[in-house]
C-alpha positions in Angstrom: 0.2 -0.1 0.1 1.0 3.6 -0.1 4.4 4.7 2.0 2.2 6.5 4.7 0.3 4.9 7.8 -2.5 7.2 8.6 -4.4 5.5 6.0 -3.7 2.4 7.4 -5.6 3.4 10.4 -8.7 4.5 8.5 -9.0 1.1 6.8 -10.2 -0.8 10.0 -13.1 -2.9 9.1 -16.3 -1.6 10.7 -18.7 -4.1 12.6 -21.9 -5.2 10.9 -24.3 -4.8 13.3 -27.1 -7.2 14.0 -26.5 -8.5 10.5 -23.0 -9.0 11.5 -23.7 -10.9 14.6 -26.1 -13.5 14.4 -26.4 -13.8 10.4 -22.7 -13.1 10.0 -21.9 -17.1 10.8 -24.9 -18.3 8.8 -24.0 -16.0 5.8 -20.1 -16.7 6.2 -21.5 -20.7 5.6 -24.1 -20.0 2.9 -22.0 -17.5 0.8 -18.5 -17.3 2.2 -16.9 -18.9 -0.8 -15.0 -16.2 -2.7 -14.3 -16.2 -6.5 -11.0 -16.1 -8.1 -9.3 -12.9 -7.8 -8.8 -12.1 -11.5 -8.1 -8.4 -10.8 -4.3 -7.6 -11.8 -2.2 -4.6 -10.7 -0.4 -3.0 -13.4 3.0 -3.3 -12.3 4.1 0.3 -13.7 1.7 1.6 -11.1 3.8 0.1 -7.8 7.1 1.4 -7.3 10.1 -0.7 -5.8 9.3 1.1 -2.2 5.4 -0.3 -2.6 4.3 3.0 -3.2 1.3 3.3 -5.8 1.7 6.1 -8.2 -1.3 6.3 -10.9 -1.0 8.3 -14.3 -3.6 9.7 -16.5 -5.3 6.6 -17.9 -4.9 4.2 -15.3 -7.7 2.6 -13.5 -8.9 2.1 -9.9 -10.1 -1.2 -11.1 -6.6 -2.5 -11.7 -5.7 -1.8 -7.9 -8.4 -3.7 -6.2 -6.2 -6.2 -4.9 -4.6 -3.5 -3.2 -7.8 -1.7 -2.0 -9.4 -2.2 1.4 -12.7 -1.9 2.7 -13.5 1.1 5.0 -17.1 -0.3 5.6 -17.7 -3.7 4.3 -20.6 -4.3 1.9 -24.1 -5.3 3.1 -26.1 -8.0 1.7 -28.9 -5.9 0.4 -31.4 -8.7 1.2 -34.2 -8.1 3.4 -34.6 -10.0 6.5 -37.4 -12.2 5.6 -35.5 -13.4 2.5 -32.6 -14.3 4.5 -34.4 -16.4 7.1 -36.1 -18.2 3.9 -32.4 -18.8 2.3 -31.3 -20.3 5.7 -34.0 -22.7 5.5 -33.2 -23.7 1.8 -34.2 -22.0 -1.2 -36.7 -22.8 -3.9 -36.5 -20.8 -6.9 -39.6 -20.2 -9.2 -38.5 -19.3 -12.9 -39.6 -16.3 -14.6 -42.9 -17.1 -16.5 -42.6 -18.0 -20.3 -45.5 -16.3 -21.7 -47.4 -17.3 -25.1 -45.8 -14.3 -26.7 -42.3 -16.0 -26.2 -43.2 -19.0 -28.3 -41.8 -19.0 -32.1 -43.4 -21.7 -34.6 -40.4 -23.6 -36.1 -41.0 -23.9 -39.9 -41.4 -27.2 -41.2 -38.4 -27.3 -43.4 -36.0 -26.3 -40.5 -37.2 -29.0 -37.8 -34.1 -31.1 -36.8 -34.5 -34.9 -36.7 -34.4 -35.4 -33.0 -37.2 -32.7 -32.8 -39.3 -34.3 -35.6 -39.4 -37.4 -33.7 -41.1 -35.5 -30.8 -43.5 -34.2 -33.0 -44.5 -37.7 -33.9 -44.6 -38.9 -30.4 -47.1 -36.1 -29.8 -49.3 -37.0 -32.4 -48.0 -34.1 -35.0 -49.1 -30.6 -35.1 -47.1 -27.6 -35.3 -43.4 -27.2 -33.4 -43.1 -24.3 -31.2 -39.6 -23.1 -29.3 -39.0 -20.8 -26.6 -35.9 -19.5 -24.7 -35.1 -21.0 -21.4 -36.6 -19.4 -18.9 -33.2 -19.5 -16.7 -29.9 -19.0 -18.0 -29.1 -22.7 -17.3 -31.5 -25.0 -15.9 -29.5 -27.2 -13.3 -29.4 -31.0 -14.5 -28.9 -32.3 -11.2 -32.1 -30.8 -9.4 -35.7 -31.8 -9.9 -38.1 -29.2 -11.5 -41.8 -29.0 -10.7 -43.2 -28.1 -13.8 -46.2 -25.7 -14.2 -48.1 -25.2 -17.4 -50.7 -22.7 -17.6 -50.7 -22.1 -13.7 -51.6 -25.7 -13.3 -49.0 -28.2 -11.7 -48.0 -31.0 -14.1 -45.5 -33.1 -12.4 -41.9 -33.5 -11.0 -39.3 -34.1 -13.6 -35.4 -34.3 -13.2 -33.7 -33.1 -16.7 -31.1 -35.4 -15.9 -33.3 -38.6 -16.7 -33.0 -37.6 -20.6 -36.7 -38.1 -21.0 -39.3 -35.7 -21.7 -40.7 -33.3 -19.6 -44.0 -35.1 -17.9 -46.4 -32.8 -19.7 -48.7 -33.2 -23.0 -47.5 -29.5 -24.0 -43.8 -28.9 -23.0 -40.0 -30.8 -23.3 -36.8 -29.2 -23.0 -33.8 -29.5 -25.3 -30.6 -28.9 -23.2 -27.9 -28.6 -26.1 -30.3 -25.9 -27.5 -31.2 -24.5 -24.3 -34.7 -23.9 -25.6 -38.2 -25.2 -24.6 -40.1 -27.1 -27.0 -44.1 -28.0 -27.3 -46.4 -29.4 -30.1 -49.7 -28.3 -30.6 -52.2 -26.1 -32.7 -50.8 -23.3 -30.3 -48.3 -22.9 -27.2 -49.4 -22.8 -23.8 -50.1 -19.3 -22.2 -47.7 -19.8 -19.3 -44.7 -22.2 -18.5 -42.7 -21.9 -15.3 -40.6 -23.9 -13.0 -39.8 -24.4 -9.3 -36.1 -25.5 -8.7 -34.7 -26.5 -5.6 -31.5 -24.3 -6.0 -28.0 -23.9 -4.2 -28.3 -20.5 -2.6 -24.4 -19.7 -3.3 -24.7 -20.7 -6.9 -28.1 -18.6 -7.4 -27.0 -15.6 -5.4 -23.3 -15.6 -6.3 -21.2 -12.3 -5.7 -24.7 -11.0 -4.6 -24.3 -13.1 -1.4 -20.9 -12.3 -0.1 -20.3 -10.3 2.9 -16.7 -9.7 3.6 -15.0 -11.0 0.4 -12.1 -9.7 -0.8 -12.7 -6.5 -3.0 -11.1 -7.9 -6.0 -13.4 -11.0 -6.1 -16.5 -8.6 -6.2 -15.5 -7.6 -9.6 -17.5 -9.1 -12.4 -19.1 -8.1 -15.8 -22.3 -6.4 -16.0 -24.5 -5.6 -18.9 -26.9 -2.5 -18.6 -28.7 -1.2 -21.6 -26.5 -1.3 -24.3 -23.2 -1.6 -22.4 -21.3 -4.4 -20.9 -18.2 -3.7 -18.9 -16.6 -5.2 -15.5 -18.0 -3.2 -12.6 -17.4 -3.4 -8.8 -20.2 -4.7 -6.7 -20.8 -2.6 -3.4 -24.2 -2.6 -1.9 -24.8 -0.1 0.8 -23.6 0.0 3.4 -20.2 0.0 1.8 -17.0 1.8 1.0 -14.0 1.0 -0.3 -10.6 3.1 -0.4 -7.7 3.3 -2.6 -4.5 4.8 -1.3 -2.6 6.8 -4.2 0.7 8.9 -3.9 1.2 12.2 -5.4 -2.1 12.1 -7.5 -1.4 13.0 -11.2 -4.8 13.2 -12.3 -7.3 15.7 -12.5 -10.6 13.8 -12.6 -12.3 10.5 -12.0 -14.5 8.8 -14.7 -17.3 6.9 -12.8 -20.2 4.9 -14.4 -22.9 3.7 -12.2 -25.5 1.2 -12.1 -28.2 -0.7 -9.9 -28.9 -3.9 -10.9 -32.6 -4.9 -11.2 -32.7 -8.0 -9.3 -35.0 -8.5 -6.6 -37.0 -11.6 -5.1 -40.3 -12.0 -3.6 -41.8 -14.7 -1.5 -44.7 -16.7 -2.0 -47.2 -17.9 1.1 -45.5 -21.3 0.4 -42.0 -19.9 0.9 -41.1 -20.3 -2.7 -38.9 -17.4 -3.9 -39.1 -16.0 -7.2 -37.5 -13.1 -9.2 -39.0 -9.7 -8.9 -38.5 -6.3 -10.4 -38.3 -3.0 -9.3 -37.7 -3.5 -5.6 -35.0 -0.9 -5.2 -35.8 2.5 -4.1 -32.6 4.0 -5.5 -29.2 4.4 -4.0 -26.7 6.9 -3.4 -23.1 7.1 -4.7 -20.2 9.2 -3.2 -16.5 9.8 -3.6 -14.6 10.9 -0.6 -11.2 12.4 -0.5 -9.1 11.8 2.9 -5.9 13.6 2.9 -2.8 13.1 5.0 -3.8 15.3 7.7 -7.1 13.2 8.1 -9.6 15.8 6.7 -12.4 14.0 5.0 -13.9 15.8 1.9 -16.9 14.8 0.0 -15.8 15.5 -3.6 -18.9 14.3 -5.3 -22.0 12.3 -4.6 -24.8 11.3 -7.1 -28.4 9.8 -6.1 -29.8 7.0 -8.6 -33.6 7.0 -8.4 -35.7 4.0 -8.5 -36.7 5.2 -12.2 -33.2 4.2 -13.3 -32.5 0.9 -11.7 -32.0 -1.6 -14.1 -31.4 0.9 -16.9 -28.5 2.6 -18.6 -25.1 2.9 -17.0 -24.9 6.4 -15.7 -21.7 8.3 -16.6 -20.2 10.9 -14.8 -16.9 12.8 -13.6 -15.5 13.6 -10.4 -13.3 16.6 -10.2 -10.0 16.0 -8.3 -8.2 19.4 -9.3 -7.9 20.4 -5.8 -5.8 17.7 -4.6 -3.6 17.3 -7.7 0.0 16.2 -6.6 -0.9 15.1 -2.8 -1.1 12.0 -1.2 -4.7 10.7 -0.5 -7.3 7.9 0.0 -10.0 7.8 -2.9 -12.9 6.3 -1.2 -15.9 5.0 -2.9 -19.3 5.1 -1.0 -22.6 3.4 -1.6 -25.3 4.3 0.6 -29.4 4.0 0.8 -31.4 6.4 -0.9 -33.1 9.1 1.2 -35.6 6.5 2.5 -32.6 4.4 4.0 -34.0 1.0 2.8 -30.9 -0.5 1.4 -32.9 -3.7 0.2 -31.9 -4.6 -3.3 -29.5 -1.9 -3.7 -27.0 -4.0 -6.0 -24.6 -1.0 -6.9 -22.0 -1.3 -9.5 -19.0 1.0 -9.9 -17.6 0.8 -13.5 -15.2 2.9 -15.4 -13.1 4.3 -12.9 -10.5 5.7 -14.9 -8.4 8.6 -13.9 -8.0 11.7 -16.7 -5.7 14.4 -17.0 -3.6 16.2 -19.4 -0.4 14.6 -20.2 2.2 15.1 -22.9 3.4 11.3 -22.3 3.0 9.3 -25.3 2.0 5.6 -24.5 5.0 3.1 -25.0 2.9 1.0 -27.3 1.2 1.9 -30.4 -2.8 2.2 -30.4 -4.7 -0.7 -32.2 -7.7 -0.1 -33.9 -9.5 -3.3 -35.5 -12.1 -2.4 -37.9 -14.6 -5.2 -38.9 -16.9 -4.4 -41.7 -19.4 -7.4 -41.6 -20.2 -9.2 -45.1 -17.8 -6.9 -47.2 -16.5 -8.7 -50.1 -12.8 -8.6 -50.8 -13.7 -7.8 -54.5 -15.0 -4.5 -53.3 -12.1 -3.1 -51.7 -11.0 -1.2 -54.8 -13.1 0.5 -57.4 -16.1 0.3 -55.3 -14.3 1.7 -52.2 -12.4 4.5 -53.9 -11.7 6.7 -50.9 -10.5 3.9 -48.6 -8.5 2.2 -51.7 -6.7 5.8 -52.1 -6.0 5.6 -48.3 -4.5 2.5 -48.4 -2.2 3.1 -51.2 -0.6 6.1 -49.4 0.0 4.4 -46.0 -1.2 0.8 -45.5 -0.4 -2.8 -46.5 -2.9 -4.6 -48.8 -3.1 -8.1 -48.6 -5.2 -9.4 -52.0 -5.4 -13.2 -51.1 -7.1 -13.0 -47.7 -9.6 -15.9 -46.3 -11.8 -16.2 -43.6 -12.1 -19.5 -41.5 -16.0 -19.8 -41.9 -18.9 -18.2 -43.9 -20.8 -16.7 -41.3 -20.5 -14.2 -38.6 -20.4 -16.3 -35.4 -17.4 -18.7 -35.9 -15.4 -16.3 -38.1 -15.5 -13.4 -35.7 -14.7 -16.0 -32.9 -11.1 -16.6 -35.0 -10.7 -13.2 -35.6 -10.8 -12.5 -31.8 -9.0 -15.5 -30.6 -6.4 -16.5 -33.6 -7.8 -19.9 -33.4 -9.3 -21.9 -35.9 -13.1 -23.0 -35.8 -12.3 -26.3 -35.0 -10.4 -25.1 -32.1 -12.7 -22.2 -30.6 -15.5 -25.1 -31.3 -18.2 -22.1 -31.8 -20.2 -23.4 -34.8 -23.8 -23.1 -33.8 -26.0 -20.2 -32.6 -26.6 -21.5 -29.4 -22.7 -21.5 -28.8 -20.4 -18.8 -27.1 -16.3 -18.5 -26.5 -15.3 -20.9 -23.9 -14.0 -19.1 -20.7 -10.8 -20.6 -21.0 -9.9 -19.0 -24.5 -7.8 -15.7 -24.5 -9.3 -13.5 -26.5 -7.4 -10.2 -28.2 -8.5 -7.6 -26.0 -8.0 -9.7 -22.8 -4.2 -10.0 -23.9 -3.9 -6.4 -24.6 -5.6 -5.3 -21.4 -3.0 -7.5 -19.5 -0.3 -5.5 -20.8 -1.8 -2.1 -20.1 -4.1 -1.2 -23.1 -7.6 0.6 -22.4 -10.0 -1.6 -24.4 -12.9 -0.5 -26.0 -15.6 -1.9 -28.5 -18.6 -0.7 -30.4 -20.4 -3.7 -32.1 -23.6 -3.9 -34.0 -25.2 -6.4 -32.2 -26.7 -9.8 -33.8 -23.9 -12.2 -33.1 -21.5 -9.8 -31.8 -23.3 -9.4 -28.6 -22.0 -10.2 -24.9 -24.3 -13.5 -24.9 -21.4 -14.8 -27.3 -18.4 -13.8 -25.2 -17.3 -11.1 -27.4 -17.1 -8.7 -24.5 -14.9 -10.3 -22.7 -11.6 -8.2 -21.9 -13.1 -4.9 -23.1 -13.6 -2.1 -20.2 -16.5 -1.0 -22.3 -18.3 -2.9 -24.8 -21.4 -1.0 -26.6 -24.1 -2.9 -28.6 -25.8 -0.6 -31.2 -28.3 -1.4 -33.9 -26.9 -3.2 -36.9 -26.2 -0.1 -39.1 -25.9 3.0 -36.5 -22.4 3.1 -35.7 -21.4 6.6 -35.0 -17.8 6.9 -36.2 -17.5 10.8 -35.3 -18.4 10.0 -32.1 -15.4 7.4 -31.6 -13.1 10.1 -33.0 -14.5 12.5 -30.3 -13.8 9.9 -27.4 -10.5 9.5 -28.9 -9.7 13.1 -28.9 -10.7 13.6 -25.0 -9.1 10.6 -23.6 -6.0 12.2 -21.6 -4.4 9.2 -21.1 -0.9 7.6 -21.0 -2.1 4.3 -22.0 -2.3 3.0 -25.3 -5.9 2.4 -26.7 -7.3 -0.9 -28.3 -10.4 0.2 -30.1 -12.5 -2.5 -31.9 -15.5 -1.1 -34.5 -17.9 -3.4 -36.2 -20.9 -2.9 -38.6 -23.1 -4.6 -40.4 -23.9 -1.8 -42.7 -23.4 -3.8 -45.9 -25.0 -6.8 -44.4 -28.5 -7.8 -45.7 -31.5 -6.5 -46.1 -30.3 -4.4 -48.7 -32.8 -1.5 -49.4 -33.7 -0.2 -52.9 -31.8 2.6 -53.8 -32.5 4.2 -57.7 -29.0 5.6 -57.6 -27.1 2.4 -57.5 -29.8 -0.3 -58.8 -29.0 -2.0 -62.0 -29.8 0.3 -64.8 -32.4 -1.4 -67.3 -33.2 -4.2 -65.0 -37.0 -5.0 -65.4 -37.1 -8.5 -63.3 -39.2 -9.6 -60.5 -37.0 -7.7 -58.0 -37.4 -4.3 -59.7 -37.6 -1.2 -57.5 -38.0 -3.6 -54.7 -36.1 -4.0 -51.1 -33.9 -7.3 -51.0 -35.0 -8.7 -47.6 -35.0 -12.0 -46.0 -38.8 -12.2 -45.8 -39.8 -11.7 -49.5 -36.6 -12.6 -51.4 -33.7 -14.1 -49.6 -35.4 -17.0 -47.5 -38.4 -17.7 -50.5 -35.2 -18.2 -53.0 -33.5 -20.6 -50.4 -36.8 -22.6 -49.9 -37.1 -23.0 -53.6 -40.3 -20.7 -53.6 -38.7 -18.0 -55.9 -36.6 -18.4 -59.0 -33.9 -15.8 -59.8 -31.3 -15.8 -62.9 -28.0 -14.1 -63.4 -29.8 -10.4 -64.0 -31.4 -10.9 -60.5 -28.2 -11.5 -58.9 -26.6 -8.3 -60.4 -29.4 -6.5 -59.3 -29.1 -7.9 -55.7 -25.4 -6.9 -56.0 -26.1 -3.3 -57.3 -28.3 -2.7 -53.9 -25.3 -4.1 -51.8 -22.7 -1.8 -53.5 -24.9 1.1 -52.6 -24.4 0.1 -49.3 -20.7 -0.4 -49.8 -20.2 3.3 -51.3 -21.8 4.7 -48.2 -19.4 2.4 -46.3 -16.3 3.9 -47.9 -17.3 7.2 -47.1 -17.4 6.8 -43.4 -14.6 4.6 -42.8 -12.5 6.6 -45.2 -13.1 9.8 -43.2 -12.7 8.1 -39.8 -9.0 6.6 -40.8 -8.1 9.6 -42.0 -8.9 12.0 -39.2 -7.9 9.1 -36.8 -4.1 10.1 -36.9 -5.1 13.8 -36.1 -7.3 12.9 -33.0 -4.0 10.9 -31.8 -2.0 13.8 -32.0 0.4 11.6 -34.7 0.7 9.0 -32.1 1.6 5.4 -33.7 -1.0 3.3 -34.4 -1.7 0.1 -35.7 -5.1 0.0 -37.9 -6.4 -3.6 -39.4 -9.3 -3.3 -41.4 -11.3 -6.5 -42.7 -14.4 -8.5 -42.5 -15.5 -11.8 -41.1 -16.8 -13.2 -44.8 -18.1 -12.4 -48.0 -21.3 -12.8 -49.9 -22.9 -14.6 -52.7 -24.9 -13.4 -55.5 -25.9 -16.3 -57.2 -22.5 -17.8 -57.8 -22.9 -21.5 -57.1 -26.4 -20.8 -57.1 -26.3 -19.3 -53.4 -27.9 -15.9 -52.3 -26.3 -14.2 -49.1 -23.7 -16.3 -46.7 -23.6 -19.2 -44.5 -24.4 -21.8 -46.7 -21.1 -23.4 -48.2 -17.2 -23.0 -48.4 -16.7 -21.2 -51.7 -14.5 -18.7 -52.1 -17.1 -15.7 -52.7 -18.0 -16.4 -49.1 -14.2 -17.0 -47.8 -12.5 -14.0 -49.6 -12.2 -10.9 -47.2 -10.3 -7.6 -47.7 -7.3 -7.5 -45.2 -5.6 -4.0 -44.9 -3.1 -3.2 -42.1 -1.8 0.1 -41.4 1.4 -0.4 -39.9 2.8 2.0 -37.0 5.6 3.3 -39.3 2.9 4.1 -42.2 4.7 1.6 -45.1 2.6 1.2 -48.1 2.6 -2.0 -50.2 0.4 -4.7 -52.0 1.2 -8.3 -51.0 -0.2 -11.3 -52.3 0.7 -13.7 -49.6 -1.7 -16.3 -48.5 -3.3 -14.7 -45.5 -6.1 -15.4 -43.0 -8.1 -14.4 -40.3 -5.9 -16.1 -38.2 -3.1 -13.7 -38.8 -4.8 -10.7 -37.1 -4.0 -11.8 -33.3 -0.4 -12.7 -34.0 0.3 -9.6 -36.1 -1.2 -7.5 -33.2 0.5 -9.1 -30.5 3.9 -8.7 -32.7 3.5 -5.0 -33.3 2.7 -3.9 -30.1 5.6 -6.0 -28.4 3.9 -8.6 -26.6 4.8 -11.9 -26.0 4.2 -14.4 -28.9 1.8 -17.0 -28.4 3.4 -20.1 -30.3 0.2 -22.1 -29.9 -1.7 -20.1 -32.4 -1.9 -21.3 -35.8 -1.6 -17.9 -37.7 1.4 -15.8 -38.7 2.8 -12.2 -38.1 2.0 -10.1 -41.2 4.8 -8.0 -40.3 6.8 -10.7 -42.1 6.3 -12.7 -45.4 3.9 -15.6 -45.1 5.2 -18.8 -46.2 3.7 -19.3 -49.9 2.6 -23.2 -49.2 1.1 -22.3 -45.8 -2.4 -24.5 -45.3 -5.4 -22.4 -45.0 -8.6 -24.0 -43.2 -12.3 -23.0 -43.3 -14.9 -25.1 -41.5 -19.0 -25.0 -41.6 -21.5 -26.8 -39.8 -25.3 -26.4 -41.0 -27.0 -29.1 -43.0 -24.0 -30.8 -43.6 -20.5 -30.6 -41.7 -17.9 -29.0 -44.2 -14.4 -28.2 -44.0 -11.8 -27.0 -46.6 -8.2 -26.8 -47.2 -6.3 -24.5 -49.7 -2.4 -24.5 -50.3 -0.4 -23.9 -53.5 -3.1 -23.0 -55.5 -5.3 -25.9 -55.1 -8.4 -26.2 -52.7 -9.9 -28.8 -51.3 -13.9 -29.2 -49.8 -14.7 -32.1 -47.8 -18.5 -32.7 -47.1 -20.1 -35.1 -44.5 -23.9 -35.7 -45.0 -25.3 -36.5 -41.6 -26.9 -39.8 -41.4 -25.2 -40.8 -44.6 -23.6 -44.3 -45.0 -21.2 -43.5 -47.6 -17.7 -41.7 -47.4 -17.3 -38.1 -47.4 -17.7 -36.1 -50.6 -14.4 -34.7 -51.9 -14.0 -31.7 -54.4 -10.8 -30.2 -55.7 -10.3 -27.1 -57.3 -7.3 -25.5 -59.3 -7.7 -22.0 -58.6 -5.1 -21.0 -60.7 -7.0 -22.2 -63.9 -10.6 -22.2 -62.3 -10.8 -19.1 -59.8 -14.5 -19.4 -59.8 -14.3 -23.1 -58.5 -16.6 -24.4 -61.3 -14.8 -27.7 -62.4 -14.0 -30.3 -59.9 -10.8 -32.0 -60.6 -10.7 -34.5 -57.6 -11.2 -37.3 -60.1 -8.3 -36.5 -62.8 -6.1 -35.4 -59.8 -6.7 -37.8 -57.4 -3.0 -37.8 -55.8 -3.4 -34.2 -55.3 -6.7 -34.7 -53.7 -5.4 -37.3 -51.6 -2.3 -34.9 -50.5 -4.2 -31.9 -49.6 -6.6 -34.2 -47.6 -3.8 -35.3 -45.8 -2.3 -31.6 -45.2 -5.6 -31.0 -43.6 -5.4 -33.9 -41.3 -1.8 -32.8 -40.2 -2.6 -29.2 -39.7 -5.9 -30.0 -37.7 -3.7 -32.7 -35.4 -1.0 -30.0 -35.1 -3.4 -27.3 -34.2 -5.4 -29.3 -31.6 -8.2 -27.6 -29.6 -7.2 -26.0 -26.4 -8.4 -27.8 -23.2 -11.3 -25.8 -22.6 -15.1 -26.3 -23.5 -17.4 -24.5 -25.1 -19.7 -21.6 -23.9 -23.5 -21.4 -24.2 -25.3 -18.2 -25.4 -28.3 -16.9 -23.4 -30.3 -14.5 -25.6 -33.1 -12.4 -24.8 -36.2 -11.7 -27.1 -34.7 -8.5 -28.4 -31.5 -10.3 -29.4 -33.4 -13.0 -31.3 -35.5 -10.5 -33.0 -32.5 -8.9 -34.2 -30.9 -11.8 -35.4 -33.9 -12.7 -37.2 -33.9 -9.2 -38.9 -30.3 -10.0 -40.2 -31.7 -13.4 -41.3 -30.7 -15.7 -38.8 -32.9 -17.6 -36.5 -30.5 -17.4 -33.5 -31.1 -20.9 -32.5 -28.2 -22.4 -34.7 
């Protein structure tokens, strides 16, 4: 801690009163287990003498392991609930209403669900999201359908729920029912473990660092300190160099009510608000309330509330910064789950970060052949100061698995995220996590869909904001960069669906003279794309060119926005070194191989992506190395001077890539597919589920047949066998890490957004 002792006397743990007496022992048994201390102290902030010196850009969250309670936080649980918990906890799930059920189209029913329909005598199949993030397999469930108790059921029995209406599909995390219409309400009573249910909300005097967790409020996910009232935590700082403290405040809308039978169920809006404050304690013992803010009940569970604490009167002084959570004016602290996020210190500085800034731009669904004539402004910028890689491939033909590869540097078979019900496993290190460990501030703005926190992409980001698919505000990000006042480098990730279907009609860009069935119309999923996929709409080459022309109109608009952003970026950074990577997750099909949109096969129109790297030295070049999205993470680590990870399969693009490398891609939909490309040839292998024959293999000579129209596997059987052997060896060399795949938990809004983008959201 700090080199002065007065603060140590300040950090005495205060008594808990009655709850700390009789119930302290009880709560210690129920909730005393602390989670892992995953907060790290930036080594640059602690001097050889043990003094804590913070600079503009440093965060208090990084110092949690060195902080101390002034008053340990309360439980924020009313006495009646505490007594019920002490006897054992039965939790009732939220109600699944009739409106939560979605009918599964007949053509999209998996075989196992079809068997269920047959067992139930036919009828329509309906699905709904699970009412709890994860239903504990080992605990019995009392099932209520339309308010009536049906039976007790243990999901671990691997048999249908004993109800004529409802069953549960654990792999997909969805409820299913068969019938003309779904039930009006479904809910469960589950005997649960109080520690598992309440988690960090039930910890009393746990170390501060163990109370740090990610929370999503409104559109922003971030790590935050849970500090229910009464509670306060202090940070001893020497010679404060900052001028202000940025805070982001939140109140979780988590409450529980008790039925007359003693069953606990989730309830909303039970907090009456809370007060947040920051005290400054100087060496002479003077306590000054530097700032306070009351968050009213109406804001509970809403967006984060951002504010700034003015610290200029104490600049250069030794002090303790004390964060205080207290009840609102009514002195009722029940369910006041106070969150402190942000906690970055800011101030004027002329010190340049030791590492370059990193900006990663992902334009979802941008074809590689559009970077050029269709994007002249970005192309001109790249010709001046970036390296354009003309032969880049994705690892998958759709957003979720491809972005997982982009952010982890792992191939699809390694990270394992291949279905819409899956998420990044907790054991996988993502690029923002790697950069945060070496002192980067990490920030992301992503356009929802499959880039939501539910899929794990927020991990490692101090601030991860989800926006509407086409509403990324590039100028707002420039403004944020301009006012950072930080000595730390920035990692900024920007993602947009601006060129993703649906494509609105645009007379300026629509194919001239086209008079086919789509003329003058939007190209959306409901009226064009899905009917075409299901064989209900016939389209020809002219129709495909019309679809492509509307797509190109969106590409032109994207060119304007991104070119302006990258051009102005260095101005806002005052010329500080920056690494910019611009790419896409996959391509798009316009009736090549008879396909429209993406996510259906492994043809190169779906795998070719643009890849442009602006290195800090501003070198400009065009390279035809065989590169991949797998190379982005190794390139960033290399350029910023981070320790290389030899387990990653990609290469740093700061040096030439071997011309004979193997590039792989995977896809799992109606069939399992994998592809390997090396030395100008491409192999595609398809495994049809339930088939009894050998996998189907195809080979394409890309030098003579870049459109992949002529399968030469029969004529070049030795080459086919050789490439298949290379694929097998590559997979064996790059085995999956020893970690499992996570599962996504999507609410109704998330599923609606995925459907609007053409996805069902269930894998």
